N, C-alpha and C positions, 0 to 999 in steps of 0.2 A: 385252500391256499396253504394252510399249515402242513397238510400231508405232502403236497407237491414240494414245498420248500424243504421238508425233512428228507424226502427222496433225493432231491437234487444235491443237498449238502452231503448225504451219505455216499452218493455216487461220486461226487467230486473228490471226496476224501479217500474213499476206498481205491479209486483208480490211481491215485497218487501214492498210496501205500504200496500197491502192487508194483508201480514203477520204481520205487526206491527199495524194494524188499531185499535185493541182493547186498545192500549195505549193512555191514556189521562192524561197528567201531572196534579198533584195536583194544581199547580199554575193557571191553566186555570180556575179553579172554583173561584179563587180570582177575575178574570176579570168578571165572570158571577155574582158574588155577587154585585160588584160595578154597573154593568149594571142593575141588578134588582132594586137596590135602586134608580138609576138615572131614570129609566123608571117609577117608582112609584112616582116620583116627590120629592124624599128626597134628591137629589143631589149626589155628588160624596163623599159619606161617607162610612166608613167601618161598624160602628155600628150605627143603627138608633138613631137619636137624638143627636149624637155627632158632633163635628166640622169636616169639610171636611179634608181629608188627601189623599195625592197622594201615595197610597200604591200599585198601579198597575204600570206597566211599559209599557203599550200599550194603550194609550188614544184612538187611532183610533179603536182598537178592542173593547174597552168598548162601544164606540158609535155604532159600528156595532151590538154588542150583544144587546144593548138597543133597536136598531131598530128591531131586531128579537123578542125581548120581546113584543114590541108593536103589533107584528103580532101573539103573543101567542106561539112563538117557542124558548123560552129562554132555550137553552141547548148547550152542547159542540159540537154536530155534525155539525152545520153550520160553526163554526170556524175551525173545522178539515178539512172540505171540502175546505174552503178558503185557508188553509195552503197547501193542496195538489195542488190546482190550482197555488199557488205561486211557487211550485216546477216545474211545467210545464213551467211557465213563465221564471224561472231561466234558464232552458235549452235553450229556444229560445234566451234570452238576452246574455247568454254566447256565443252562436254561432254567434250572430250579432256583438258582440265585437271582437271576434276572426276573423271575416271577415275583420276587419281593418288590420289584419296581413297576412292572408292566404286565400286560396281558400275554397270553400264550404265543401269538404269532411274532410280535417283535422280540420276544424273549429268545428267539432263535438267532438274533443278530450277533451276540457275543461269540458263538462258535463260528459263525460265518466270517467274523473278523479274525479270530484266533487261527483258524485253519488256512488263512492267507499266508502265514509265515512258514517258510520252508522248514524251519526248525521243528515245528509242530509235527510234521511228517517224518523228517529226518531222524529225530531222536526217538520217535516211537518205534521205529524198526531197528534201532541201533543195537539192541541187546542190553542197554543200560536201563537204569531205573527212572529216567527223566519223566516220562509221561505218567508213570504210576505215582511219582512224587507230586506232580502237578495235580493229579486227580485227588490225592489225599489233601493237598492244600485247599482245593475247592471245597472238599467235604468239611474241612475245619471251618471255613467261612460260612457254609450253609448251616452247620450245626450251631455255630455261634449266633447267627441271626435268628434262628429258630429259638434258641435259648433266651435271647433278649426280647422275644415276643413279636418278631417281624413275621407276618403271615403272607401268604400269596395274595396278590391283588385280584379281586374278583373279576372274572371275564366281562361282567356286565357293567363294571365301573367306568364312567366317562371321566378318564383321568387326564386327558390332554390339556385341559384348560389350565390346570395348576402344574403342568409339567409331567409329573408322574404320580401314580397312586401311592397311598400309604395305608397299610393294614397292620394294626398292632393288637396283640392279644396279651395274655398273661405271661410272665416269665416262666421258663421251663428249665429248672435246675438239671434235669436229666439230660437235656440236649447239650447244656454246657459241660456236663460231665463227659458226654460223648466227645465233645470238642477237645477236652483235655486228653482223652485217650487217643484221639486222632493226632494230636500234636506229638504225643509219644511215638506213635507209629511213624510220623514224618521224621522224627529224630533218629529212628532206626533205619530209615531209608536214606537220609542224607545228613551230613554233619551240620548243615544250617537249619535243620528242622526246628530247633528251639526258637528261632527267629519268629516262627508263626505264633508261638505262645506269647512272645513279647508283643507282637502286633495285636493279638487278641486282648491282652491286658490293657494296652493303650486305648483301643477302640471302646472296650467295655467300660473303662473308667470314664472316658469322655461321655458315653451314653448315660452313665449314672448321673453325671453332672447335669446333662441336658434334661433328663427326666426329673431330677430334683427341682430344677428351676421351673419346669413346666407344671409340675403337679403341686408344688407348694406344700401345704399342710397335709394333703392326701398322699404324699409320697410314702411308700411302704418300705422303709429301710430294711426290715427283717427279711422280706422276700429277696431283696438284692443281695443281702449277705448270704442267704442260702444258695442263690444262684452262683455267686462268686466261689463259695466253698465247693460247689459241685465241680467246677473246673479245677480249682487248686487241689482239691482232695484227691483227684485222679492223677493230674499231671505231675505234681511235685513228688509224691512217693515213688511212682514208677520211674521217673527220671533219676531219682536218687539211687534206686536199685540198679538201673542201667549204668549210671556213672560209676557207682561203686564196683560193679563187675568189671567195667573197662579198666579202671585203675588197678584193680587186683590182677587182671589178666595181662594187660600191656604195660603196666607201670607208669601210665601217664593219662591225663585227661584230654589233652589236645591230640586229635588224630594226626598221624604222620602226613596224611594227605593235605591237611590244612596247613601245617607248617611248611610243607613243600611248595604249595601253590600260592602262598601269601607273600606280599612284599615285592610284587613285580614293578619294574622301573616305570612303565607306562601305567600310572595308577588309575586312569579313567578310561582305559581301553574298552572294557566291557560296557560301560555306560555310554560311551560314544557310539559303539556298535548298536546299542539299543535305540538311541535317538535316530541313527541313520536308517534302521530297519522299520521303525514304527512311529514316525513323528506325528502323523495324523491321529492315531489312536491315543497317543500321550496327550496331545493338545486337547482333544475332545474330553478325555478323562478328567482333566483338571479345570476345564472352563467353569463348569458349575452344573453338574448333572442333576442336582435337586435344588429347589428353592429352600428347603429346610434340611440343613445338614444333620445327619444322624449316622448310626453305626453302619448303615448300608454303604455309605460313602467313606466314612472314616476307617473302616476295617481294610478295604482294598488299598486305600492310600497309605495306611500304616504299614502294610506288607510291602508296598512299593518302596516306602521310605527306608525301612530297615534293610531291605535288599540293596538299595542304592548305596547305603553306608557300608554294609558288610562287603560289598564287591569292589570297593576302592582298593586298588593294589592287587587284585586277584589276577592270577596268570591266565591270559586268554587262550592258552595253547589248546585246551580241549573245551573251550567255552564258545566256539563259533556257532552261528545260527541260533543265538539267544539261549543256549542250553541252560545257563544258570539263572536266566531271568524269565523263563517261560511260566514259572509258578506265579510270579507277580503279573506277567503280561496277560494271563488268562483272566485275571480280575480287572485289569485295566480295560480289557475289551468289554466287560460288563458296564463299566462307567461310561466308556465311549459310546456304547449303544444307547444308554440312557440320555446322554447329551444329544446324540443324533435325533432321538425321538422328540426331545424338547425343541430342537431347532426346526424340525419338520413341522411341528405343531405351530411354531411361531410364524414360519414362512406361509403356511396354509391356514392362516387364521380364518375361522368360520367354517372350515371343512371338517366333517366328522371323523373320528378315529377309524371308523370302518373303511374309510378310503385312504387316510394318511398312512396307517400301518402297513397295509399290503404294498402301497406304492414305495414306501421306504425299504421294505424287504427286497422287493424286485430291483430297486435301484442299486442297493449294495451288492446283490448277487450278480447283477449285470456288469457293474463297473469294478469287479473284483480285482482284476489285474492292476489298473491304475491306483487303487486304494492301497494295496499292500504287496504288489508284485507276486501274485499267485504263481507258485512254481509250476512250470510246464512239465509234462510227462517226460519229454526228451531231456530236460535239464536234470531231473531227478535220476533218470535211468543212466545218463552219461556220467554223472558224478558217482553213482553207485558202482558203475562198471570200472571207472578209473580207480576207485578205492579198492575194489576187488583185486585188481592187478597188483596193487601195492601189498595187499594181504597175502597173495600167493608168494611174492618174493620173501616176505617175512616168515611165512610158514616153512619155505625151503631153508631159510636161514636157521630156524628153530630145529629142524631135523638135523642139519649139519652140526649145530652145537651139541645136540644130544649124542651124536656119534663121536665128535672130535674131543670132547672133554673126558679126561680120565678121572679116576678116583681122587677126590680132594681138589680137583681143579675147578676154577670158576671163570666166567666170562663177564666182561663189562659191556652193557648194551643199554641204549636209550629206549627205543620202541619195544617194550618188553612184552606186549600183549600176546599176540598169536605166536610169536617166536618163543616166548616162555611157556606157552600152553602146549605147543606141538612137541617140543623135546623135553620139557620139564627140567631143563638144565639149571644148575646153580648159577644165578645171575646177580651181579651187582647192578642195580638200576641207576644208570648214569643221570637220569632225570629226577632222581631222589624220591620218587613216589613210594618205592618199596625198599629204600635204603635209609635207615634211621640216621646214620652218621652224617650223610649229605644234607639232611634237612635240619640239622641242629648246629648251633655255634660250636666251634669257630668256622666250620666249613660252609654253613648255610649262606647262600648268596655270594660266595667267594670262589669263582671258577678257578682262579690260580691256586688257591689252597686245596681245592678239590682235586685238581690235576696232580699236585704234589702228593696228596694222600693216596691217590690211586696208584701212582708209579712207585712211590717209596715204601708204602706200608702194605697195600693190598696186592700189588703185583699180579693181576689176573693173568691166567694163561692165555686168554683170548681177549682182544679188544676189538669191538665192532664199531667202526667209524661210519656215521651217517654222511652221505655225500649227495649234493644236488646234481652232480654230473655222473652219467653212467660210465665214463671213460677216465676222467680225472678225479682227483679228490678235492671236492669243494665242500668243506665240512658244514653241517647244519648244527648250530648251537655253539654257544661260547665254550662249553666244557670241551668240545672236540677241537676247537681252535687252540685252546690252551694246551691240550695234550699233544697235538701235532707240532706246536711251537717249542715244546720242551725237548732239549737234546737227548734226554734219556729215552724218549719214545723211539727215535730213529736208531739209537744205539741198542736198545733191548728188544725191539719188535720188528718182525718181518712180515710183509704182506703174504697172505696165504690164499684167500678166496675172495670172490666178488659175487654179490647177489644183486642183480639189477631188475627193477620193476619195469615192465614193458611200457607203462604209461606213468607220467608224472615225474617229479624230481626227488624221489625217495629211493636211494640206492645204498647198499651196505657193503663195506669193505672189511674183511676179517683179517686181523693181524694176530700172529702167534708170537709169544715170548720166545726168544731165540734159544734159551737154555731148556725149553720144553719141546722144541720143534721135532716132529716125527721124522724118522728116517725116510729116505726116498725123495724123488724130485718133487718140487712144488708144482701143483696142478692148477691151472686156471681154466675155468669153464669157457666155452666159446662165447664171443660177444653176442 
């Protein structure tokens, strides 16, 4: 039964990875652009010759891509393959964490639930770091639980009467030191990586209190201090070194990406999306997965809590399909599976686990679509195909910018990924991710002031306006509405080219500043 369930989950996941494979998110090419400049010896810069800026959100992926560049293979495919490998590792680590609750067969349930989410597949093939980061987050939890003495439940344990099994051993400072190192790795992968360390501290502190109360006079405070020092002694020095380097190199501690994407008007957009996507898993996770609360429950819930707080006000623009919440959701699925097992044992009182567990696994695999909206192959393939059409239009735009910009000239553009990668043109990022001034006061969050700064001070030679319509100009984003409403834009800029995607509502209109307009007639491509 275990082997059959593994094969089915592997096939179900792999077939959807293949269906979505042609999707590569635009932001992956931001990583590649930084990697290209780094491998060329120019440093971590967005535009050649300018000051370093932390416009990426995945330092480790930039380094990996730069390594591939040294081998002559700087493209998105290696990063996509690494993301798919991350998905495989997530499946194993979820199983290993769940084994701290239950026997081998039901421990497959967390990945069965996790892989129901389209984002689990979508972001694994995207070229971004998402699935690798989720895998590292799961590894942090597993190492922490091992360090706190939580062992695998014995396959022969009849654990259903009390809900779920508990196996405790001695504290392992080495495992907690490994958890500290993994938290550092998570911080190099994503800006929110330190949140994992905070959650570990909360859960480990709570476990210390629980053990002190349970053990009484036999509580070994020295062992707990050694275990805590194992984590702190690795995490704190390495993080201080990394933070010191970042401050020395970029001149700031807060990444430009964080400043740019914080403070969104709809503060709870991402949390509402999460509730809409996974209400059943969330409810099951918090009902009461164990009769005895310990770090196995407190650590996943702590991670969910710190993420819920941190993502208040986060920009949902590139957070669709649970991208920013998948690290917490992977652990929510473990708790949801534990609760499902408890409920099954309660419903089938008197029936042995050798019957309950296979029945529960089969039930969840069979009703996969009603449980979480298992994405169909056609849905994934269609979305990926539509995004590819958008990418082709942006790539053509990038080639045009590379040809049209002369020495010292710059363009203003919002979707800077593949367009910035293809032509490597000097670009002011209208969406502030790679433009420090737009992400800082007094311009931050002020589209009117941003438009004035662009037209009065920057005066880019080309301004690329995003349009929803392939024929008319229906601007996407407040910054473009402000620019088009400013009289100086019509006075100073003239339409030059249009790049229309064959599918979707993402089209690009190129305007050139009149005093830099090239001689000869203005040429429009056929519609």
